[in-house]
All heavy atoms as an XYZ file, in Angstrom:
836
protein
N      13.627      4.064     33.654
C      12.915      4.603     32.512
C      11.720      3.701     32.207
O      11.870      2.497     32.053
C      13.874      4.670     31.330
C      13.275      5.200     30.081
S      14.606      5.365     28.842
C      13.695      6.080     27.565
N      10.510      4.283     32.105
C       9.335      3.449     31.845
C       9.367      2.859     30.441
O       9.909      3.456     29.519
C       8.163      4.419     31.994
C       8.740      5.777     31.993
C      10.189      5.671     32.285
N       8.787      1.704     30.336
C       8.702      1.036     29.041
C       7.443      1.525     28.337
O       6.349      1.474     28.888
C       8.650     -0.496     29.214
C       9.949     -0.975     29.862
C       8.420     -1.175     27.881
C       9.961     -2.445     30.184
N       7.605      2.033     27.101
C       6.466      2.501     26.313
C       5.931      1.382     25.441
O       6.539      0.322     25.298
N       4.800      1.616     24.891
C       4.175      0.670     23.982
C       4.301      1.195     22.559
O       4.187      2.402     22.316
C       2.702      0.474     24.313
C       2.481     -0.203     25.633
C       2.190      0.541     26.765
C       2.581     -1.577     25.743
C       1.988     -0.077     27.990
C       2.382     -2.205     26.966
C       2.092     -1.444     28.078
O       1.903     -2.069     29.282
N       4.525      0.298     21.626
C       4.609      0.683     20.230
C       3.328      1.385     19.789
O       3.358      2.348     19.035
C       4.872     -0.549     19.358
C       5.081     -0.320     17.873
C       6.259      0.624     17.629
C       5.320     -1.642     17.158
N       2.190      0.946     20.295
C       0.903      1.547     19.924
C       0.782      2.996     20.394
O      -0.043      3.747     19.889
C      -0.264      0.716     20.473
O      -0.177      0.629     21.875
N       1.600      3.408     21.377
C       1.603      4.803     21.805
C       2.266      5.707     20.775
O       2.067      6.916     20.770
C       2.366      4.967     23.124
C       1.639      4.326     24.292
O       0.406      4.119     24.189
O       2.305      4.031     25.291
N       3.084      5.142     19.924
C       3.878      5.901     18.972
C       3.349      5.846     17.545
O       3.948      6.404     16.640
C       5.319      5.386     18.971
C       5.988      5.457     20.318
C       6.117      6.877     20.835
O       6.371      7.782     20.031
O       5.939      7.082     22.053
N       2.254      5.127     17.307
C       1.767      5.004     15.945
C       0.251      4.940     15.890
O      -0.418      4.753     16.902
C       2.351      3.765     15.290
C       1.840      2.470     15.840
S       2.421      1.160     14.793
C       2.499     -0.172     15.904
N      -0.241      5.122     14.705
C      -1.673      5.034     14.433
C      -1.879      3.882     13.462
O      -1.188      3.785     12.446
C      -2.146      6.337     13.801
C      -3.580      6.322     13.384
C      -3.936      7.634     12.697
C      -5.328      7.564     12.129
N      -5.634      8.762     11.339
N      -2.823      3.006     13.730
C      -3.149      1.895     12.843
C      -4.423      2.227     12.086
O      -5.416      2.647     12.678
C      -3.342      0.605     13.634
C      -2.118      0.072     14.367
C      -2.501     -1.124     15.229
C      -1.049     -0.312     13.376
N      -4.383      2.039     10.781
C      -5.540      2.322      9.931
C      -5.656      1.259      8.854
O      -4.645      0.828      8.301
C      -5.383      3.673      9.215
O      -5.245      4.706     10.120
N      -6.876      0.860      8.529
C      -7.090     -0.021      7.391
C      -7.125      0.863      6.157
O      -7.977      1.737      6.022
C      -8.404     -0.782      7.533
C      -8.650     -1.741      6.392
C      -9.924     -2.521      6.618
C     -10.165     -3.490      5.491
N     -11.399     -4.249      5.698
N      -6.184      0.655      5.256
C      -6.052      1.532      4.104
C      -6.514      0.891      2.806
O      -6.776      1.578      1.834
C      -4.602      1.976      3.954
N      -6.604     -0.429      2.781
C      -6.985     -1.106      1.541
C      -7.561     -2.472      1.869
O      -7.185     -3.101      2.849
C      -5.764     -1.245      0.603
C      -6.189     -1.624     -0.811
C      -4.766     -2.225      1.144
C      -5.075     -1.524     -1.828
N      -8.480     -2.890      1.044
C      -9.014     -4.239      1.129
C      -9.044     -4.797     -0.286
O      -9.863     -4.391     -1.090
C     -10.420     -4.245      1.729
O     -10.950     -5.543      1.713
N      -8.094     -5.662     -0.588
C      -8.022     -6.206     -1.936
C      -9.265     -7.014     -2.252
O      -9.705     -7.068     -3.383
C      -6.730     -7.042     -2.122
C      -6.697     -7.704     -3.477
C      -5.518     -6.144     -1.949
N      -9.884     -7.597     -1.235
C     -11.110     -8.350     -1.491
C     -12.225     -7.434     -1.972
O     -13.160     -7.870     -2.599
C     -11.580     -9.097     -0.227
O     -11.783     -8.134      0.821
C     -10.575    -10.132      0.202
N     -12.095     -6.123     -1.695
C     -13.095     -5.169     -2.154
C     -12.956     -4.886     -3.640
O     -13.873     -4.408     -4.270
C     -12.975     -3.859     -1.373
N     -11.777     -5.170     -4.202
C     -11.564     -4.939     -5.627
C     -12.170     -6.062     -6.441
O     -12.328     -7.184     -5.987
N     -12.519     -5.739     -7.668
C     -13.074     -6.754     -8.562
C     -11.991     -7.741     -8.968
O     -10.805     -7.443     -8.888
C     -13.668     -6.079     -9.788
N     -12.407     -8.892     -9.421
C     -11.463     -9.915     -9.860
C     -10.843     -9.500    -11.186
O     -11.104     -8.433    -11.709
C     -12.181    -11.245     -9.995
N     -10.044    -10.377    -11.727
C      -9.344    -10.179    -12.994
C      -8.244     -9.151    -12.845
O      -7.514     -9.172    -11.874
C     -10.315     -9.840    -14.111
N      -8.132     -8.230    -13.794
C      -6.984     -7.320    -13.785
C      -7.306     -5.943    -13.225
O      -6.606     -4.986    -13.489
C      -6.424     -7.191    -15.203
O      -7.412     -6.671    -16.062
N      -8.361     -5.824    -12.427
C      -8.723     -4.533    -11.848
C      -7.731     -4.139    -10.756
O      -7.464     -4.903     -9.834
C     -10.144     -4.600    -11.242
O     -11.049     -5.014    -12.250
C     -10.566     -3.260    -10.698
N      -7.173     -2.930    -10.875
C      -6.257     -2.425     -9.857
C      -7.043     -2.000     -8.614
O      -8.231     -1.703     -8.701
C      -5.472     -1.226    -10.391
C      -4.589     -1.604    -11.574
O      -4.276     -2.795    -11.732
O      -4.222     -0.697    -12.333
N      -6.362     -1.954     -7.479
C      -7.006     -1.573     -6.233
C      -6.187     -0.453     -5.586
O      -5.010     -0.629     -5.282
C      -7.111     -2.762     -5.258
C      -7.838     -2.344     -3.992
C      -7.814     -3.936     -5.915
N      -6.829      0.720     -5.412
C      -6.175      1.873     -4.790
C      -6.615      1.985     -3.342
O      -7.808      1.931     -3.041
C      -6.534      3.151     -5.543
N      -5.654      2.137     -2.458
C      -5.949      2.292     -1.044
C      -6.471      3.680     -0.715
O      -6.442      4.593     -1.533
N      -6.937      3.831      0.493
C      -7.395      5.109      1.016
C      -6.189      6.007      1.272
O      -5.164      5.538      1.765
C      -8.147      4.888      2.341
O      -9.232      3.994      2.111
C      -8.658      6.183      2.916
N      -6.313      7.287      0.966
C      -5.237      8.232      1.232
C      -5.017      8.391      2.726
O      -5.964      8.508      3.498
N      -3.765      8.389      3.132
C      -3.397      8.549      4.534
C      -2.652      9.868      4.689
O      -1.622     10.084      4.048
C      -2.491      7.397      4.981
C      -3.044      5.985      4.820
C      -1.964      4.954      5.095
C      -4.231      5.787      5.737
N      -3.166     10.754      5.520
C      -2.496     12.033      5.775
C      -1.281     11.789      6.653
O      -1.381     11.161      7.698
C      -3.454     13.009      6.447
N      -0.139     12.302      6.236
C       1.106     12.080      6.956
C       1.426     13.201      7.941
O       2.505     13.221      8.518
C       2.259     11.900      5.957
C       2.172     10.618      5.143
S       2.225      9.120      6.155
C       3.868      9.234      6.846
N       0.485     14.107      8.161
C       0.687     15.188      9.132
C       1.034     14.594     10.496
O       0.291     13.778     11.036
C      -0.577     16.034      9.283
C      -0.989     16.719      7.996
O      -0.180     16.768      7.057
O      -2.134     17.190      7.929
N       2.172     14.997     11.031
C       2.575     14.539     12.355
C       3.268     13.189     12.375
O       3.605     12.684     13.437
N       3.461     12.584     11.207
C       4.106     11.273     11.134
C       5.312     11.348     10.203
O       5.270     12.029      9.179
C       3.138     10.202     10.625
C       1.971      9.965     11.542
C       0.767     10.622     11.334
C       2.078      9.099     12.617
C      -0.312     10.420     12.179
C       1.005      8.891     13.469
C      -0.189      9.549     13.259
N       6.367     10.630     10.539
C       7.562     10.577      9.699
C       7.567      9.381      8.764
O       8.222      9.405      7.731
C       8.827     10.504     10.559
C       9.123     11.812     11.256
O       8.743     12.860     10.722
O       9.741     11.770     12.333
N       6.881      8.318      9.161
C       6.931      7.107      8.357
C       5.615      6.349      8.460
O       4.792      6.600      9.338
C       8.101      6.219      8.792
O       7.944      5.825     10.140
N       5.471      5.421      7.544
C       4.267      4.594      7.495
C       4.665      3.217      6.973
O       5.608      3.092      6.192
C       3.180      5.251      6.597
C       3.672      5.427      5.176
C       1.876      4.477      6.628
N       3.970      2.188      7.438
C       4.206      0.833      6.949
C       2.878      0.234      6.510
O       1.878      0.351      7.219
C       4.809     -0.072      8.030
C       4.970     -1.520      7.550
S       5.452     -2.670      8.840
C       7.171     -2.265      8.977
N       2.896     -0.383      5.351
C       1.723     -1.111      4.863
C       2.012     -2.597      4.987
O       3.105     -3.064      4.670
C       1.433     -0.754      3.413
N       1.024     -3.321      5.451
C       1.105     -4.772      5.530
C       0.062     -5.301      4.556
O      -1.129     -5.053      4.731
C       0.833     -5.269      6.953
C       1.833     -4.642      7.924
C       0.876     -6.798      7.007
C       1.488     -4.838      9.380
N       0.524     -5.974      3.511
C      -0.362     -6.464      2.460
C      -0.377     -7.981      2.523
O       0.645     -8.635      2.290
C       0.102     -5.992      1.073
C      -0.808     -6.529     -0.017
C       0.166     -4.463      1.026
N      -1.533     -8.532      2.845
C      -1.685     -9.986      2.907
C      -2.314    -10.456      1.605
O      -3.327     -9.912      1.167
C      -2.561    -10.387      4.089
C      -2.678    -11.873      4.249
C      -3.445    -12.258      5.503
O      -3.947    -11.413      6.221
N      -3.524    -13.535      5.762
N      -1.708    -11.452      0.993
C      -2.153    -11.962     -0.296
C      -2.756    -13.347     -0.102
O      -2.199    -14.173      0.608
C      -0.955    -12.042     -1.274
C      -1.375    -12.616     -2.606
C      -0.337    -10.669     -1.459
N      -3.868    -13.583     -0.754
C      -4.497    -14.904     -0.742
C      -3.950    -15.740     -1.885
O      -2.772    -15.675     -2.214
N      -4.829    -16.490     -2.526
C      -4.425    -17.311     -3.671
C      -4.128    -16.411     -4.863
O      -4.878    -15.486     -5.157
C      -5.527    -18.295     -4.018
N      -3.014    -16.676     -5.550
C      -2.620    -15.925     -6.737
C      -2.683    -16.878     -7.926
O      -2.086    -17.954     -7.896
C      -1.196    -15.340     -6.596
C      -0.815    -14.530     -7.826
C      -1.088    -14.487     -5.334
N      -3.386    -16.479     -8.965
C      -3.570    -17.316    -10.145
C      -2.259    -17.446    -10.914
O      -1.502    -16.479    -11.032
C      -4.668    -16.709    -11.059
C      -4.784    -17.461    -12.366
C      -5.990    -16.692    -10.340
N      -1.982    -18.617    -11.446
C      -0.783    -18.844    -12.246
C      -0.744    -17.864    -13.412
O      -1.735    -17.650    -14.096
C      -0.783    -20.279    -12.774
O       0.340    -20.504    -13.584
N       0.394    -17.234    -13.606
C       0.562    -16.270    -14.687
C       0.214    -14.841    -14.316
O       0.371    -13.934    -15.128
N      -0.246    -14.612    -13.094
C      -0.613    -13.258    -12.664
C       0.633    -12.371    -12.592
O       1.703    -12.818    -12.203
C      -1.297    -13.300    -11.309
N       0.472    -11.119    -13.000
C       1.542    -10.125    -12.896
C       1.017     -9.038    -11.970
O       0.194     -8.217    -12.355
C       1.903     -9.541    -14.279
C       2.968     -8.464    -14.131
C       2.364    -10.642    -15.223
N       1.480     -9.039    -10.722
C       0.950     -8.145     -9.688
C       2.088     -7.405     -9.008
O       3.123     -7.995     -8.698
C       0.162     -8.958     -8.637
O      -0.826     -9.745     -9.301
C      -0.504     -8.046     -7.628
N       1.892     -6.113     -8.777
C       2.839     -5.338     -7.990
C       2.067     -4.534     -6.958
O       0.889     -4.228     -7.136
C       3.679     -4.365     -8.852
O       2.802     -3.521     -9.573
C       4.585     -5.107     -9.806
N       2.752     -4.205     -5.884
C       2.191     -3.355     -4.845
C       3.203     -2.239     -4.611
O       4.409     -2.473     -4.647
C       1.855     -4.165     -3.569
C       3.074     -4.827     -2.995
C       1.150     -3.322     -2.550
N       2.705     -0.999     -4.458
C       3.610      0.149     -4.357
C       2.942      1.282     -3.597
O       1.742      1.281     -3.371
C       3.998      0.637     -5.747
C       2.797      1.039     -6.600
C       3.189      1.277     -8.041
C       1.971      1.358     -8.936
N       2.337      1.399    -10.335
N       3.762      2.262     -3.225
C       3.271      3.488     -2.605
C       3.038      4.537     -3.675
O       3.774      4.615     -4.655
C       4.287      4.043     -1.604
C       4.315      3.322     -0.303
C       5.300      2.484      0.137
C       3.343      3.371      0.741
N       4.982      2.009      1.389
C       3.781      2.543      1.777
C       2.130      4.033      0.882
C       3.067      2.356      2.955
C       1.410      3.849      2.045
C       1.880      3.024      3.074
N       2.018      5.363     -3.469
C       1.768      6.539     -4.286
C       1.602      7.732     -3.356
O       1.297      7.564     -2.181
C       0.509      6.362     -5.135
C       0.641      5.283     -6.189
C      -0.578      5.211     -7.084
O      -1.703      5.448     -6.652
N      -0.358      4.870     -8.342
N       1.781      8.955     -3.896
C       1.666     10.157     -3.077
C       0.923     11.262     -3.818
O       0.849     11.261     -5.039
C       3.040     10.646     -2.642
C       3.923     11.106     -3.774
C       5.285     11.577     -3.299
O       5.539     11.694     -2.103
N       6.178     11.858     -4.222
N       0.370     12.218     -3.028
C      -0.377     13.353     -3.571
C      -0.312     14.503     -2.573
O      -0.231     14.281     -1.367
C      -1.831     12.947     -3.805
O      -2.632     14.051     -4.123
N      -0.374     15.730     -3.085
C      -0.402     16.903     -2.210
C      -1.767     17.121     -1.570
O      -1.880     17.681     -0.493
C      -0.031     18.177     -2.989
C       1.466     18.292     -3.191
O       2.231     17.930     -2.275
O       1.868     18.735     -4.276
N      -2.830     16.684     -2.257
C      -4.172     17.008     -1.769
C      -5.146     15.831     -1.835
O      -6.311     15.992     -2.171
C      -4.730     18.217     -2.520
C      -4.898     17.954     -4.005
O      -4.603     16.827     -4.467
O      -5.337     18.870     -4.707
N      -4.684     14.647     -1.525
C      -5.498     13.442     -1.504
C      -6.159     13.163     -2.850
O      -7.280     12.684     -2.925
C      -6.546     13.493     -0.381
C      -7.054     12.089     -0.007
O      -6.390     11.100     -0.369
O      -8.113     11.995      0.632
N      -5.457     13.510     -3.925
C      -5.927     13.168     -5.259
C      -6.907     14.141     -5.865
O      -7.462     13.879     -6.921
N      -7.148     15.283     -5.228
C      -8.075     16.275     -5.783
C      -7.542     16.817     -7.094
O      -7.725     16.231     -8.151
N      -6.847     17.950     -7.049
C      -6.264     18.518     -8.261
C      -4.893     17.918     -8.548
O      -4.372     18.028     -9.651
C      -6.137     20.038     -8.121
O      -5.270     20.358     -7.055
N      -4.284     17.276     -7.559
C      -2.973     16.647     -7.719
C      -3.174     15.136     -7.663
O      -3.268     14.549     -6.592
C      -2.032     17.102     -6.591
C      -0.657     16.442     -6.685
O      -0.184     16.213     -7.806
O      -0.064     16.162     -5.628
N      -3.262     14.515     -8.831
C      -3.476     13.069     -8.879
C      -2.328     12.342     -8.184
O      -1.211     12.838     -8.113
C      -3.578     12.619    -10.332
N      -2.620     11.167     -7.664
C      -1.577     10.354     -7.036
C      -0.546      9.931     -8.071
O      -0.895      9.593     -9.200
C      -2.188      9.114     -6.375
C      -2.729      9.383     -4.997
C      -4.045      9.768     -4.812
C      -1.913      9.269     -3.887
C      -4.542     10.021     -3.544
C      -2.392      9.519     -2.610
C      -3.709      9.897     -2.455
O      -4.179     10.151     -1.189
N       0.711      9.945     -7.667
C       1.796      9.491     -8.525
C       2.605      8.435     -7.784
O       2.684      8.439     -6.554
C       2.691     10.662     -8.940
O       3.223     11.292     -7.789
N       3.201      7.532     -8.549
C       3.999      6.457     -7.966
C       5.228      7.018     -7.267
O       5.846      7.959     -7.747
C       4.465      5.485     -9.050
C       3.323      4.728     -9.701
O       2.188      4.789     -9.194
O       3.577      4.070    -10.729
N       5.576      6.416     -6.148
C       6.818      6.744     -5.453
C       7.886      5.775     -5.948
O       7.823      4.571     -5.686
C       6.634      6.610     -3.942
C       6.159      7.875     -3.270
C       5.548      7.589     -1.920
C       7.291      8.855     -3.138
N       8.834      6.300     -6.681
C       9.883      5.486     -7.278
C      10.631      4.688     -6.215
O      10.918      5.178     -5.130
C      10.860      6.401     -8.010
C      11.849      5.666     -8.883
C      12.696      6.608     -9.711
O      12.220      7.696    -10.066
O      13.848      6.245     -9.977
N      10.904      3.435     -6.547
C      11.677      2.577     -5.655
C      10.863      1.872     -4.582
O      11.431      1.196     -3.730
N       9.529      2.024     -4.598
C       8.718      1.394     -3.551
C       7.974      0.151     -4.028
O       7.321     -0.509     -3.237
C       7.684      2.382     -2.977
O       6.747      2.737     -3.997
C       8.365      3.629     -2.425
N       8.053     -0.172     -5.294
C       7.289     -1.279     -5.870
C       7.867     -2.637     -5.467
O       9.069     -2.840     -5.467
C       7.286     -1.150     -7.395
O       6.565     -2.195     -7.982
N       6.965     -3.557     -5.125
C       7.341     -4.942     -4.869
C       6.502     -5.828     -5.778
O       5.296     -5.608     -5.924
C       7.070     -5.341     -3.423
C       8.014     -4.741     -2.425
C       7.810     -5.316     -1.028
O       7.461     -6.478     -0.871
N       8.020     -4.495     -0.026
N       7.129     -6.824     -6.370
C       6.425     -7.759     -7.236
C       5.851     -8.898     -6.410
O       6.525     -9.441     -5.533
C       7.382     -8.332     -8.304
O       7.875     -7.245     -9.085
C       6.670     -9.336     -9.198
N       4.614     -9.237     -6.693
C       3.961    -10.391     -6.066
C       3.898    -11.473     -7.129
O       3.187    -11.331     -8.130
C       2.550    -10.034     -5.562
C       2.648     -8.935     -4.507
C       1.844    -11.279     -5.027
C       1.306     -8.385     -4.047
N       4.675    -12.518     -6.941
C       4.750    -13.597     -7.923
C       3.538    -14.501     -7.879
O       2.813    -14.556     -6.881
N       3.327    -15.229     -8.964
C       2.177    -16.131     -9.008
C       2.352    -17.351     -8.108
O       1.441    -18.163     -7.961
C       1.835    -16.532    -10.442
C       2.940    -17.298    -11.148
O       4.011    -17.535    -10.544
O       2.733    -17.655    -12.321
N       3.516    -17.463     -7.464
C       3.743    -18.530     -6.481
C       3.772    -17.983     -5.055
O       4.153    -18.686     -4.124
C       5.074    -19.261     -6.770
O       6.135    -18.302     -6.729
C       5.046    -19.948     -8.129
N       3.369    -16.728     -4.890
C       3.395    -16.075     -3.574
C       2.072    -16.210     -2.821
O       1.707    -15.348     -2.016
C       3.747    -14.593     -3.716
C       5.223    -14.372     -3.974
O       6.032    -15.189     -3.493
O       5.557    -13.391     -4.664
N       1.341    -17.298     -3.064
C       0.071    -17.530     -2.379
C       0.242    -17.442     -0.862
O       1.225    -17.939     -0.305
C      -0.479    -18.924     -2.705
C      -0.787    -19.113     -4.179
O      -1.114    -18.118     -4.847
O      -0.690    -20.260     -4.652
N      -0.737    -16.803     -0.225
C      -0.819    -16.740      1.238
C       0.400    -16.089      1.884
O       0.757    -16.429      3.007
C      -1.056    -18.139      1.822
C      -2.190    -18.917      1.186
C      -3.547    -18.214      1.274
O      -3.790    -17.453      2.214
O      -4.368    -18.435      0.375
N       1.058    -15.164      1.215
C       2.214    -14.465      1.779
C       1.830    -13.082      2.280
O       0.762    -12.560      1.958
C       3.338    -14.321      0.738
C       4.205    -15.553      0.661
O       4.471    -16.203      1.667
N       4.656    -15.880     -0.528
N       2.712    -12.491      3.057
C       2.530    -11.143      3.585
C       3.692    -10.294      3.091
O       4.850    -10.715      3.154
C       2.484    -11.153      5.128
C       2.383     -9.747      5.665
C       1.318    -11.999      5.618
N       3.381     -9.090      2.602
C       4.393     -8.154      2.117
C       4.356     -6.907      2.987
O       3.278     -6.430      3.354
C       4.129     -7.778      0.656
C       4.289     -8.939     -0.283
C       3.253     -9.844     -0.474
C       5.476     -9.134     -0.958
C       3.403    -10.925     -1.328
C       5.635    -10.212     -1.814
C       4.596    -11.108     -1.996
N       5.523     -6.381      3.311
C       5.647     -5.186      4.140
C       6.266     -4.080      3.288
O       7.304     -4.293      2.673
C       6.531     -5.456      5.356
C       6.010     -6.568      6.225
C       6.388     -7.889      6.016
C       5.112     -6.297      7.253
C       5.902     -8.913      6.803
C       4.623     -7.315      8.051
C       5.016     -8.618      7.820
O       4.530     -9.623      8.597
N       5.639     -2.922      3.268
C       6.160     -1.778      2.526
C       6.330     -0.623      3.496
O       5.353     -0.040      3.963
C       5.214     -1.382      1.397
C       5.177     -2.364      0.226
C       4.066     -3.358      0.423
C       5.009     -1.616     -1.057
N       7.553     -0.328      3.821
C       7.906      0.725      4.773
C       8.237      1.991      3.993
O       8.984      1.934      3.015
C       9.143      0.268      5.555
C       9.089      0.617      7.014
O       8.140      1.286      7.435
O      10.015      0.224      7.738
N       7.698      3.118      4.409
C       7.942      4.383      3.721
C       8.328      5.435      4.752
O       7.610      5.637      5.725
C       6.678      4.816      2.964
C       6.738      6.124      2.195
C       7.794      6.065      1.103
C       5.374      6.443      1.611
N       9.455      6.084      4.524
C       9.944      7.094      5.465
C      10.001      8.454      4.786
O      10.529      8.589      3.689
C      11.330      6.705      5.972
C      11.808      7.575      7.098
C      12.935      6.895      7.845
C      13.347      7.711      9.025
N      12.861      7.220     10.265
N       9.435      9.445      5.448
C       9.454     10.846      5.034
C       9.069     11.066      3.564
O       9.884     11.531      2.760
C      10.813     11.456      5.338
C      11.098     11.494      6.827
C      12.358     12.242      7.144
C      12.556     12.226      8.651
N      13.721     12.958      9.073
N       7.839     10.747      3.200
C       7.405     11.034      1.829
C       7.425     12.543      1.583
O       7.339     13.336      2.522
C       5.979     10.476      1.774
C       5.532     10.453      3.191
C       6.753     10.218      4.019
N       7.538     12.930      0.329
C       7.647     14.342     -0.025
C       6.306     15.064     -0.034
O       6.260     16.281      0.077
C       8.321     14.483     -1.393
C       9.734     13.917     -1.467
C      10.264     14.008     -2.895
C      10.652     14.632     -0.503
N       5.222     14.324     -0.184
C       3.906     14.949     -0.246
C       3.078     14.566      0.979
O       3.390     13.619      1.689
C       3.190     14.560     -1.533
C       3.939     15.074     -2.770
C       3.153     14.870     -4.022
C       3.893     15.470     -5.218
N       3.081     15.398     -6.422
N       1.997     15.306      1.217
C       1.209     15.150      2.437
C       0.455     13.817      2.519
O       0.314     13.238      3.588
C       0.203     16.305      2.531
C      -0.664     16.229      3.753
C      -1.605     17.395      3.863
N      -2.445     17.225      5.036
C      -3.534     17.915      5.247
N      -3.928     18.826      4.399
N      -4.248     17.709      6.331
N      -0.076     13.333      1.403
C      -0.881     12.114      1.405
C      -0.151     10.969      0.705
O       0.520     11.173     -0.305
C      -2.221     12.341      0.694
C      -3.128     13.282      1.430
C      -3.126     14.642      1.148
C      -3.982     12.815      2.421
C      -3.953     15.516      1.835
C      -4.813     13.682      3.106
C      -4.789     15.029      2.808
O      -5.611     15.887      3.494
N      -0.324      9.774      1.238
C       0.199      8.560      0.616
C      -0.905      7.514      0.598
O      -1.869      7.591      1.359
C       1.446      8.006      1.354
C       2.596      8.992      1.285
C       1.134      7.623      2.784
N      -0.761      6.571     -0.308
C      -1.680      5.437     -0.344
C      -0.940      4.239     -0.913
O       0.053      4.374     -1.616
C      -2.921      5.738     -1.175
C      -2.676      5.770     -2.670
C      -3.955      6.028     -3.441
N      -3.714      6.031     -4.879
C      -4.617      6.360     -5.765
N      -5.831      6.739     -5.378
N      -4.336      6.326     -7.050
N      -1.441      3.077     -0.592
C      -0.894      1.837     -1.141
C      -1.707      1.525     -2.399
O      -2.901      1.837     -2.474
C      -0.939      0.704     -0.091
C       0.040     -0.403     -0.434
C      -2.316      0.161      0.117
C       1.455     -0.021     -0.226
N      -1.071      0.947     -3.389
C      -1.716      0.689     -4.683
C      -1.328     -0.705     -5.147
O      -0.145     -1.047     -5.198
C      -1.261      1.736     -5.706
C      -2.055      1.724     -6.981
C      -3.247      2.414     -7.091
C      -1.604      1.017     -8.091
C      -3.980      2.424     -8.261
C      -2.325      1.022     -9.261
C      -3.507      1.726     -9.346
O      -4.242      1.721    -10.513
N      -2.328     -1.524     -5.490
C      -2.093     -2.871     -6.002
C      -2.405     -2.866     -7.493
O      -3.530     -2.566     -7.897
C      -2.971     -3.912     -5.271
C      -2.706     -5.311     -5.838
C      -2.704     -3.891     -3.767
N      -1.392     -3.145     -8.288
C      -1.507     -3.157     -9.749
C      -1.595     -4.611    -10.203
O      -0.624     -5.349    -10.134
C      -0.277     -2.466    -10.341
C      -0.348     -2.358    -11.863
O      -1.314     -2.833    -12.470
O       0.601     -1.775    -12.431
N      -2.785     -4.992    -10.642
C      -2.997     -6.364    -11.121
C      -3.065     -6.302    -12.653
O      -4.122     -6.057    -13.221
C      -4.265     -6.945    -10.519
C      -4.170     -7.027     -9.002
C      -5.293     -7.768     -8.372
N      -6.533     -7.021     -8.412
C      -7.651     -7.426     -7.835
N      -7.682     -8.561     -7.179
N      -8.752     -6.705     -7.901
N      -1.928     -6.522    -13.292
C      -1.804     -6.275    -14.726
C      -2.455     -7.329    -15.613
O      -2.808     -7.037    -16.741
C      -0.337     -6.130    -15.098
N      -2.601     -8.552    -15.147
C      -3.099     -9.582    -16.059
C      -4.337    -10.319    -15.562
O      -5.271    -10.506    -16.296
C      -2.016    -10.625    -16.371
O      -1.576    -11.202    -15.136
C      -0.850    -10.003    -17.099
N      -4.331    -10.757    -14.316
C      -5.439    -11.553    -13.792
C      -5.428    -11.534    -12.270
O      -4.668    -10.812    -11.682
C      -5.381    -12.977    -14.341
C      -4.016    -13.626    -14.229
C      -3.884    -14.789    -15.167
O      -4.839    -15.512    -15.408
N      -2.716    -15.003    -15.730
N      -6.272    -12.350    -11.627
C      -6.449    -12.325    -10.172
C      -5.124    -12.344     -9.419
O      -4.255    -13.108     -9.677
C      -7.271    -13.513     -9.692
C      -8.654    -13.490    -10.270
O      -9.079    -12.539    -10.887
N      -9.364    -14.572    -10.081
């Protein structure tokens, strides 16, 4: 049996750049990813320096039409907290069989950088 490559079975896309978001408590919404033809998706979120006292979460959101008439809504149970001591860490968010066609990663920066 031939050995396949993982890259043959998936599509890699840049969905978010936190550096593109403004500093302070500005949230950062990722690009909508169409799930047509895919059962699951994984987001890899790399965090730089986190300011002491920061309250940050990263989560999946979903929409039927990429946020047009159906605004993105949070996917319950997908949120991960990024602590103010999590400098230079990587977070993985795996999502299997979302209910809606589009998903995106969302970084909620509630207090500061």
